[in-house]
PLY file of the C-alpha trace (Angstrom):
ply
format ascii 1.0
element vertex 306
property float x
property float y
property float z
element edge 305
property int vertex1
property int vertex2
end_header
-4.40 6.86 -22.53
-8.11 5.11 -22.56
-6.14 1.88 -23.70
-4.36 1.75 -20.46
-5.19 0.26 -17.89
-5.74 2.08 -14.87
-2.88 2.39 -12.17
-2.00 5.26 -9.68
1.48 6.52 -9.49
2.23 7.68 -6.06
5.83 9.85 -6.22
7.22 10.74 -3.18
8.66 13.79 -4.45
10.88 15.17 -1.82
12.96 12.18 -2.23
12.83 12.40 -5.61
14.06 16.25 -6.25
16.44 15.80 -3.60
17.92 12.86 -5.93
17.77 15.14 -8.66
19.74 18.03 -6.90
22.48 15.64 -5.93
22.29 13.70 -8.49
22.56 16.01 -11.81
25.29 18.40 -12.02
24.28 22.45 -12.07
25.94 23.41 -14.35
22.71 25.27 -16.25
20.85 27.98 -14.62
18.07 29.68 -15.14
18.02 33.52 -16.58
18.31 35.20 -12.81
20.63 32.34 -12.06
18.85 30.50 -10.13
19.93 27.11 -10.19
17.59 24.32 -11.58
19.35 21.26 -11.63
16.84 19.52 -8.97
13.31 20.60 -11.16
15.09 19.47 -14.51
16.00 16.30 -12.81
12.49 15.41 -11.67
11.36 16.65 -14.54
13.20 13.93 -16.53
12.52 10.81 -13.94
8.75 11.84 -14.10
9.21 11.45 -17.94
10.79 8.38 -17.45
8.52 6.79 -14.93
5.62 7.75 -16.58
7.05 6.28 -19.91
7.89 2.90 -17.67
5.19 2.60 -15.42
2.38 3.63 -17.70
0.30 5.21 -15.11
-3.12 6.46 -15.99
-2.93 9.25 -12.65
-0.51 10.56 -11.30
0.01 12.69 -7.76
3.02 14.50 -6.14
2.99 14.28 -2.64
4.31 16.69 -0.59
5.85 17.07 2.97
3.68 20.02 4.48
5.55 18.83 7.55
8.95 17.01 7.51
9.11 16.49 10.98
5.69 16.57 12.47
5.30 17.95 16.41
3.48 14.62 16.91
6.02 12.30 16.24
8.83 14.43 18.13
6.29 14.56 21.14
6.40 10.89 21.11
10.54 10.18 20.09
12.47 13.50 20.09
15.58 11.60 18.06
13.26 11.64 15.43
14.76 13.35 12.09
16.44 15.52 14.97
19.91 15.14 13.39
18.71 17.34 10.58
17.28 20.31 12.20
18.90 23.40 11.22
16.41 25.44 12.90
13.68 24.78 15.90
10.35 26.64 15.10
7.76 26.71 17.98
4.88 28.06 16.35
5.80 25.29 12.91
7.73 23.31 11.43
10.90 22.78 12.10
13.63 24.04 9.40
15.38 21.09 7.41
18.81 21.10 6.45
18.22 21.96 2.54
20.89 23.47 0.47
20.04 27.29 -0.93
20.43 26.55 -4.22
17.52 23.77 -3.40
14.95 25.66 -1.33
15.29 28.08 -4.36
14.29 25.34 -7.29
11.22 24.26 -4.74
8.42 27.02 -6.56
10.30 26.10 -9.68
9.02 22.57 -8.96
5.96 23.69 -7.97
5.04 26.08 -10.90
6.29 22.50 -13.79
4.01 20.00 -11.64
1.10 22.59 -11.75
1.45 23.43 -15.34
1.72 19.81 -16.35
-1.79 19.04 -14.48
0.00 16.78 -12.04
-1.74 17.29 -8.33
0.63 18.22 -5.35
-0.90 16.86 -2.42
-0.17 17.62 0.94
-1.42 17.87 4.37
-1.04 20.08 7.59
1.36 18.21 10.20
2.47 15.13 8.00
4.83 14.10 5.71
4.59 12.81 2.16
4.66 9.55 3.81
1.41 9.64 5.26
-0.12 11.12 2.41
1.01 8.49 0.13
0.05 5.77 2.67
-3.78 7.44 2.19
-3.94 7.57 -1.06
-2.71 4.22 -1.68
-4.88 2.72 1.07
-7.94 4.82 -0.88
-7.01 3.56 -4.53
-9.02 1.54 -6.06
-6.94 0.77 -8.79
-3.11 -0.91 -8.58
-0.79 1.19 -7.64
2.84 2.07 -8.06
4.81 4.15 -4.89
7.97 6.03 -6.19
10.58 6.37 -3.25
13.98 6.27 -2.09
12.80 5.47 1.43
12.43 2.14 2.70
9.61 2.91 4.90
7.39 3.04 2.71
8.18 -0.79 2.17
4.88 -0.95 4.87
2.29 -0.33 2.14
3.23 -2.95 -0.41
-0.12 -5.37 -0.84
0.36 -7.81 -3.14
-3.54 -8.21 -3.02
-4.45 -4.97 -3.70
-1.55 -4.29 -6.46
0.46 -1.99 -4.65
4.02 -2.01 -5.12
7.38 0.23 -4.70
9.12 1.51 -6.61
12.58 2.01 -5.65
14.94 4.79 -6.46
17.96 4.11 -4.00
20.43 2.44 -6.45
19.54 5.39 -8.63
16.81 6.28 -11.67
18.87 3.76 -13.67
18.58 0.59 -11.24
14.91 0.67 -10.11
14.09 -1.74 -8.03
10.22 -3.01 -8.25
9.33 -3.81 -4.61
6.54 -6.32 -4.10
6.48 -8.72 -0.90
8.39 -11.71 -2.11
11.43 -8.80 -2.47
10.94 -7.72 1.15
11.19 -11.52 2.34
14.50 -11.67 0.47
15.85 -8.52 1.36
15.04 -8.36 5.13
13.00 -11.93 6.17
9.59 -10.31 7.11
6.50 -9.82 5.12
5.44 -6.06 4.21
2.90 -5.95 6.63
5.47 -6.52 9.01
8.00 -4.21 7.87
6.85 -1.22 10.26
6.99 -3.76 13.25
10.69 -4.58 11.93
11.94 -1.16 11.17
10.74 0.02 15.01
13.04 -3.18 16.27
15.80 -2.83 14.21
15.76 1.37 14.01
16.61 3.65 11.59
19.76 6.09 12.31
19.08 7.68 9.29
15.45 8.61 10.72
16.96 9.12 14.53
15.31 5.96 15.17
17.27 4.06 18.07
15.81 1.00 18.19
16.47 -1.99 20.55
19.71 -1.82 21.98
21.07 -5.46 20.54
18.38 -6.21 18.05
19.74 -6.21 14.83
17.75 -6.97 11.14
18.62 -11.06 12.25
17.20 -11.05 15.64
13.89 -8.78 14.76
13.38 -10.71 11.76
13.41 -14.19 13.78
11.69 -12.55 16.50
9.18 -11.85 14.01
8.50 -14.87 12.69
8.24 -16.64 15.87
5.75 -13.88 16.92
4.65 -12.27 13.81
3.70 -8.88 15.43
5.53 -6.40 17.79
2.81 -6.77 20.16
3.28 -10.56 20.12
7.24 -9.91 20.71
6.67 -7.91 23.67
4.05 -10.50 25.25
6.46 -13.65 24.56
9.49 -11.35 25.82
6.76 -10.92 29.13
5.92 -14.80 29.25
8.97 -16.04 28.70
7.42 -18.07 25.32
9.69 -16.97 22.73
13.37 -15.66 22.00
16.80 -15.79 24.05
16.74 -14.87 27.52
19.23 -11.95 26.71
16.93 -10.79 23.86
13.66 -11.08 26.34
15.77 -8.95 28.45
16.77 -6.35 25.72
12.80 -6.53 25.02
11.77 -5.95 28.31
14.06 -3.04 28.66
12.87 -1.01 25.58
9.15 -1.21 26.91
9.38 2.79 26.75
10.63 3.49 23.67
8.13 0.32 21.83
5.42 2.09 23.82
5.79 4.81 21.30
8.06 3.77 18.52
5.27 2.17 16.22
2.88 4.93 16.09
6.23 6.82 14.79
7.30 4.70 11.91
3.73 3.66 10.84
2.38 6.08 8.05
-1.48 7.43 8.44
-3.76 5.60 6.21
-6.76 7.83 7.13
-5.89 12.16 6.44
-8.48 14.36 5.43
-6.66 15.63 2.24
-7.85 18.48 -0.19
-9.76 17.10 -3.41
-8.01 16.85 -6.53
-8.19 15.41 -10.06
-5.13 12.85 -10.41
-5.98 11.71 -13.95
-3.12 12.04 -16.76
-4.85 14.31 -18.90
-3.66 16.94 -22.27
-1.78 19.89 -20.84
-1.58 23.40 -21.69
1.63 22.82 -23.92
1.82 26.80 -24.68
1.91 27.30 -20.97
4.65 24.67 -20.12
6.57 25.70 -22.69
6.76 29.29 -21.61
7.47 28.03 -17.97
10.34 26.26 -19.59
11.91 29.36 -21.51
10.97 31.42 -17.62
13.14 29.08 -16.29
15.77 27.33 -19.35
14.01 23.69 -18.22
14.51 23.09 -21.62
15.03 19.57 -23.12
13.67 17.99 -19.60
10.36 19.91 -19.95
10.36 18.45 -23.63
10.63 14.82 -22.86
8.42 15.50 -19.61
5.91 16.66 -21.97
6.91 14.09 -24.75
5.76 11.24 -22.07
2.18 12.91 -20.60
-0.98 12.67 -22.49
-1.59 15.37 -25.87
0 1
1 2
2 3
3 4
4 5
5 6
6 7
7 8
8 9
9 10
10 11
11 12
12 13
13 14
14 15
15 16
16 17
17 18
18 19
19 20
20 21
21 22
22 23
23 24
24 25
25 26
26 27
27 28
28 29
29 30
30 31
31 32
32 33
33 34
34 35
35 36
36 37
37 38
38 39
39 40
40 41
41 42
42 43
43 44
44 45
45 46
46 47
47 48
48 49
49 50
50 51
51 52
52 53
53 54
54 55
55 56
56 57
57 58
58 59
59 60
60 61
61 62
62 63
63 64
64 65
65 66
66 67
67 68
68 69
69 70
70 71
71 72
72 73
73 74
74 75
75 76
76 77
77 78
78 79
79 80
80 81
81 82
82 83
83 84
84 85
85 86
86 87
87 88
88 89
89 90
90 91
91 92
92 93
93 94
94 95
95 96
96 97
97 98
98 99
99 100
100 101
101 102
102 103
103 104
104 105
105 106
106 107
107 108
108 109
109 110
110 111
111 112
112 113
113 114
114 115
115 116
116 117
117 118
118 119
119 120
120 121
121 122
122 123
123 124
124 125
125 126
126 127
127 128
128 129
129 130
130 131
131 132
132 133
133 134
134 135
135 136
136 137
137 138
138 139
139 140
140 141
141 142
142 143
143 144
144 145
145 146
146 147
147 148
148 149
149 150
150 151
151 152
152 153
153 154
154 155
155 156
156 157
157 158
158 159
159 160
160 161
161 162
162 163
163 164
164 165
165 166
166 167
167 168
168 169
169 170
170 171
171 172
172 173
173 174
174 175
175 176
176 177
177 178
178 179
179 180
180 181
181 182
182 183
183 184
184 185
185 186
186 187
187 188
188 189
189 190
190 191
191 192
192 193
193 194
194 195
195 196
196 197
197 198
198 199
199 200
200 201
201 202
202 203
203 204
204 205
205 206
206 207
207 208
208 209
209 210
210 211
211 212
212 213
213 214
214 215
215 216
216 217
217 218
218 219
219 220
220 221
221 222
222 223
223 224
224 225
225 226
226 227
227 228
228 229
229 230
230 231
231 232
232 233
233 234
234 235
235 236
236 237
237 238
238 239
239 240
240 241
241 242
242 243
243 244
244 245
245 246
246 247
247 248
248 249
249 250
250 251
251 252
252 253
253 254
254 255
255 256
256 257
257 258
258 259
259 260
260 261
261 262
262 263
263 264
264 265
265 266
266 267
267 268
268 269
269 270
270 271
271 272
272 273
273 274
274 275
275 276
276 277
277 278
278 279
279 280
280 281
281 282
282 283
283 284
284 285
285 286
286 287
287 288
288 289
289 290
290 291
291 292
292 293
293 294
294 295
295 296
296 297
297 298
298 299
299 300
300 301
301 302
302 303
303 304
304 305
């Protein structure tokens, strides 16, 4: 491990264990009957990622609050379609299948026995933890996620990339600034403004009515930022008359959308050691035996330092 170039791997953990849950057949159970497909799938993912990208540091970033109240206060539609129970005194309850919910303690225990720190923050999502850790990093960073919102963190100068999982673990896509430009016609630094304009139904983000991807990209090409677009719409200096009218009509939405879309980069996170180091093999094997994690634990142990 000492000969490797320093690199930090940040896992959007929920994105990965949801993918594992739906992608790995639920055939193998723990001795008590608990499903373990998400836990086994996540371990296999970690084994593949560590082998392929050779990080020296690794963090499992966690959703302590998947739908923060401060985002909902600004934009009530934010992730509203995923709520199964509203909670006044804490995070709303997300729609999570019971067999996956039951595996979350197993997943946390597996990460802990492997020495992979779990980092979350009260009133914030894993995206915000990732944004903070990537911003503070003094080494290259690979962010593993299926969430394109994190494209806003891509920074070629600082070596921050996204390992995008949307097409599956066998078709991982490395997203740098050129990839964002090729796909959307905007630079990564413009992606949050682009997302606010275009909207994203998966997050309950309505966007500006009548402004799609092409219009959003052309407006950002002309004006550079959302603030620039709004100023140009007000003084008539850019965009078509119809586009300017749509931007002005969406003023209330555009007052709040950027804050909702942009990930935090300055959270006060609890300290932890993210260096990959030798694992307590006996403890890992004992946990694997308890939960029938089998060959998945074997593979991740082989990938991690010994």
